[in-house]
N, C-alpha and C positions, 0 to 999 in steps of 0.2 A: 505492502500498501502503499499511497509520497505520502512527501511530509507533505504537501496540500488535501490533498486529502483530509491527512490526521491531524491536521487545522481546521477544517470545517467540520470536522461528527467534531469535539471540540466543542466549539461554538452550538450546538445542535442538543447539545449535552443539557446550555442555561436556558434555546428557546428551541426547542424541537419539531416550533410547524414553523420557520421560517426556510422560505421558499428559495431563496439564494444562495447556504444554503447548499440547502436541498437538490437542487438548479447547479450550482458550484460543482460536488462530490457525482452530481452524473456530465458534467465534461468530459469529470476526469477519468470520467471513467471510460465513458470513451473515448478521448481520445490512446487513450492505452489497448484497445481494442476491448475491449467484457463487454461487448456487449451486454447484457448481462444487468448484470449491476446498472450498468447506465440508464438502463428499461426500468428495470423499477425505481432508479431516482425521478426520471420526469415524471413515471405516473403519479409513484410519490407528488412532486410542485405541482402536479397538476388536481391533482383530490385536493389540496389543501387551497387551492391560488388557478380557478378553472380559465385563471386572463392573460395567467403565465403561461403567452403566445406560442413567443420559441419553446417552445422544451414538445409541444409538440413538431415543430423542424425537427430537430432535431433527430428528439427518439424515430419521427422518420428515419428518419437518414442514418442509425441503428439500425433500425427493422432495417433497410435496404443493404446496408454493408455485410448481414449477419443472414441473406441469405432467402430473407420475407417481406420480401414486396406488396404483398396485398397486404398486410396487415400493414404493410406500409400506406396504404394508399389509404385505407384506414382510417390512419391517426391523420391522416392527411387533414382526409373532409372532418373530423372530429371540428380538429384546429381547422380550420378553413372560416366553420360557422361562429365557431367561439370570438376572430377574433374583427371576423365581421358586427356580432353579437356586442367586442366594447369596441368596437371604430378604435382598432389597431392596423390603420392599415396599408405599412409599411409589413411585417407579420403578412396580414393579406396575404401582400403580390408577394413573398419571397415562397410562402408554403404552396398557392396556386404557379407559382413558378416551379417547383421544387413534385408539387403535383403532374407537372405537364412532360416531365423528366421519368419521370421513375410508369406513366402510363404507354 
């Protein structure tokens, strides 16, 4: 486990619902190619804050890299609806682009 993940987990001890830390842990796992762990932390992020739209985007990238494109499309569709609902135009555009790329 990286030092960064350890630091983020220590922060989570005092605030277990800190989506920034959960997302950060997910990103660290994704960078290391640990897709199962990354996906689980992206899921925790969106369970706590469904408007954390980039968690859907990066979860989908992990799913694609893990050879699970159908699940990635489903994740992107959910993220796209959430981005539209929350008015996150930038995330909406990036999610749409990735969805088009893998479709």
